C-alpha positions in Angstrom: -18.9 -4.5 -22.3 -22.3 -4.7 -20.6 -24.4 -1.7 -19.7 -22.9 -0.3 -16.4 -24.4 1.8 -13.7 -22.2 4.9 -14.1 -21.3 7.2 -11.3 -19.7 10.6 -11.8 -19.3 12.7 -8.7 -17.4 16.0 -8.4 -14.7 16.5 -11.0 -15.2 13.0 -12.6 -16.1 11.6 -15.9 -16.6 8.1 -17.5 -16.1 7.9 -21.2 -15.8 5.3 -23.9 -12.5 5.1 -25.8 -11.0 2.5 -28.1 -13.6 -0.1 -27.2 -13.1 0.3 -23.5 -13.9 2.8 -20.7 -11.9 5.6 -19.1 -12.7 6.5 -15.6 -11.2 10.0 -15.1 -10.8 12.3 -12.1 -9.8 15.9 -12.8 -7.9 18.3 -10.5 -10.0 19.2 -7.4 -9.6 20.4 -3.8 -9.8 18.4 -0.6 -13.4 19.6 0.0 -14.9 18.0 -3.0 -15.5 14.3 -3.3 -14.6 13.1 -6.8 -15.4 9.6 -8.0 -15.5 8.0 -11.4 -17.1 4.6 -11.1 -18.9 1.8 -12.9 -20.9 -1.0 -11.2 -23.5 -3.6 -11.9 -25.8 -3.0 -8.9 -28.3 -0.4 -7.8 -28.8 0.0 -4.1 -28.4 -3.5 -2.5 -29.1 -5.4 -5.7 -26.0 -7.6 -5.5 -26.0 -10.8 -7.5 -22.6 -12.4 -7.5 -21.6 -15.4 -5.4 -18.8 -17.9 -5.7 -17.7 -19.8 -7.6 -16.9 -17.5 -10.4 -13.9 -16.0 -12.3 -13.3 -12.3 -13.0 -11.0 -11.1 -15.7 -10.1 -7.4 -16.0 -7.6 -5.8 -18.4 -6.7 -2.4 -17.0 -4.1 0.3 -16.5 -3.8 3.5 -14.5 -2.3 7.0 -15.2 -0.2 8.1 -13.5 1.3 5.0 -12.0 0.9 3.9 -8.4 3.8 6.1 -7.1 2.0 9.2 -8.3 -1.6 8.2 -7.8 -3.7 9.8 -5.0 -6.8 8.5 -3.3 -8.2 5.0 -3.8 -8.9 2.9 -6.9 -9.5 -0.6 -8.0 -11.9 -3.3 -9.2 -13.6 -6.4 -7.9 -16.6 -7.2 -5.7 -18.0 -5.7 -2.6 -21.2 -5.0 -0.7 -21.1 -1.2 -0.8 -21.6 -1.0 3.0 -22.0 2.8 3.2 -24.7 3.4 0.5 -26.0 6.9 0.6 -29.6 7.1 2.0 -29.4 3.5 3.2 -29.3 3.4 7.0 -29.2 -0.4 7.4 -25.9 -1.8 8.8 -24.0 -3.9 6.3 -20.8 -5.3 7.6 -18.0 -4.9 5.0 -17.3 -7.7 2.5 -14.9 -7.3 -0.4 -12.7 -9.4 -2.7 -10.7 -7.2 -5.1 -7.6 -5.6 -6.5 -7.4 -2.4 -4.3 -5.2 0.7 -4.3 -4.9 3.4 -1.7 -2.3 6.2 -1.3 -1.1 8.0 1.8 -2.4 9.2 4.1 -4.6 6.0 3.9 -3.5 3.4 6.3 -5.8 0.3 6.4 -3.2 -2.0 7.9 -5.4 -5.0 8.6 -3.1 -7.8 7.4 -0.1 -8.3 9.7 3.1 -7.6 7.9 1.5 -5.9 4.9 1.7 -2.1 4.7 -1.5 -0.1 4.9 -1.3 1.8 1.6 -0.4 0.4 -1.8 -1.6 -1.8 -4.7 -3.0 -5.0 -3.2 -4.9 -8.2 -3.9 -7.2 -8.5 -0.9 -10.2 -10.0 0.8 -12.3 -9.0 3.9 -15.4 -10.6 5.3 -16.7 -9.1 8.6 -19.8 -11.3 8.4 -17.9 -14.4 9.5 -19.2 -15.9 12.7 -15.7 -15.7 14.2 -15.8 -11.9 14.0 -19.4 -11.6 15.3 -18.3 -13.8 18.3 -15.3 -11.6 19.0 -17.0 -8.2 18.3 -18.1 -7.6 22.0 -14.4 -7.7 23.0 -13.4 -5.0 20.5 -12.9 -2.2 23.0 -10.5 -4.2 25.1 -8.8 -5.7 22.0 -8.0 -2.2 20.7 -6.2 -1.3 23.9 -4.3 -4.6 23.8 -3.2 -4.0 20.2 -1.4 -0.9 21.3 1.3 -3.1 22.9 3.6 -4.2 20.1 4.2 -7.6 21.7 0.5 -8.3 22.2 -0.3 -7.1 18.7 2.2 -9.6 17.3 0.7 -12.4 19.3 -3.0 -11.6 19.2 -3.8 -9.8 15.9 -3.5 -12.9 13.8 -6.6 -14.1 15.6 -8.5 -10.9 14.8 -7.2 -11.0 11.2 -8.6 -14.5 10.6 -11.9 -13.5 12.3 -12.5 -10.6 9.8 -11.4 -12.7 6.9 -8.5 -10.5 5.8 -6.0 -11.9 3.4 -3.7 -9.5 1.5 -0.6 -9.3 -0.6 1.2 -6.1 -1.7 1.7 -5.9 -5.5 4.3 -3.9 -7.4 2.8 -0.5 -8.0 4.8 -0.2 -11.2 2.3 -2.7 -12.7 -0.3 0.0 -12.7 1.2 2.2 -15.4 0.7 -0.4 -18.2 -2.2 -2.6 -19.2 -2.2 -6.0 -17.5 -4.7 -8.9 -17.3 -5.9 -9.3 -13.7 -7.8 -12.5 -12.8 -9.7 -13.3 -9.7 -11.0 -16.9 -9.1 -13.5 -16.6 -6.3 -14.4 -19.9 -4.5 -16.5 -20.5 -1.4 -13.4 -21.4 0.6 -10.9 -19.0 -0.8 -9.6 -17.2 -3.8 -6.8 -17.1 -6.3 -5.4 -13.8 -7.7 -3.3 -13.7 -10.8 -1.7 -11.0 -13.0 -0.9 -11.9 -16.7 -1.6 -15.6 -15.8 0.9 -15.6 -12.9 -0.5 -16.3 -9.4 0.2 -13.5 -7.0 -1.9 -14.5 -4.0 -3.8 -17.4 -2.7 -6.3 -16.3 -0.1 -7.5 -19.0 2.3 -10.7 -17.1 3.1 -13.2 -15.2 0.9 -16.7 -13.6 1.3 -19.7 -15.7 0.6 -21.7 -12.9 -1.1 -23.9 -11.7 -2.6 -21.6 -8.9 -3.8 -21.6 -6.4 -6.7 -18.9 -5.7 -9.2 -17.3 -2.2 -9.0 -14.4 -0.4 -10.6 -13.6 3.1 -9.5 -11.0 5.9 -9.0 -11.6 8.6 -6.4 -9.9 11.0 -3.9 -10.8 9.4 -0.6 -8.4 8.3 2.1 -9.1 6.1 5.2 -7.2 5.2 8.3 -8.4 1.9 10.0 -5.9 0.0 12.2 -6.1 -2.7 14.9 -4.9 -0.1 17.4 -8.1 1.9 17.1 -7.0 4.6 14.7 -9.9 5.7 12.5 -9.9 8.7 10.2 -11.6 9.4 6.9 -11.3 12.3 4.4 -10.4 13.6 1.0 -7.1 14.4 -0.7 -6.6 17.2 -3.3 -5.9 16.2 -6.8 -3.3 18.4 -8.6 -3.5 16.5 -11.9 -6.0 14.3 -13.8 -6.0 10.6 -12.9 -7.4 7.8 -15.0 -8.3 4.1 -14.7 -8.5 2.7 -18.2 -10.5 -0.6 -18.6 -10.2 -2.5 -21.8 -12.1 -5.6 -20.8 -14.3 -7.0 -18.0 -15.5 -10.6 -18.0 -17.4 -12.3 -15.2 -17.9 -16.1 -15.6 -19.8 -18.2 -13.1 -18.0 -21.6 -12.7 
């Protein structure tokens, strides 16, 4: 594996084991942010653009039904970097997990929490065009009938494409593949395609893999909440291999 930018916050540790890495979070309270992370960027030094292929072999302990907080791996633009006060609209293309009370239900028909293959790109011109209407749109989304009719427009505008994966996959090592193109992306697990995203960010983005104790609530109906969850047991993201290949 290459040299990574290692982040250990709160009760977290990143260690080498059996030729791979273990990102571990230990028991902590809901007042302490705990994050074990590797990345290949510093600040805004993002370098990855499509087309490329990402292969990660990884597992989690415990499995997704017992995991708390958020975790995953892929590419993003770290929109909320500490000490950086410039606005960066979120872009991400990754395998992403969140537990309750997280509820980022941005893809219609896909539950908010869970283990997902997902994209988001709020730098699309469609989103920037619709952004001034956001206050009215939030009110309209609170009508179930209008949400069903209108949210697909908003979802396309922010470049959201998601599929819920089986959380039982997380307990054992699997090969996760992401083929990132300028006009979309293909997600696969053990060589089997699990999602074809018709939209994808343009980059540049940075690679990240992490496990932490955050939660976030972000819904089209205007519900926003962020915080931390307590961890009663240790949690681990084990990474056996990472390969990024420009196409």
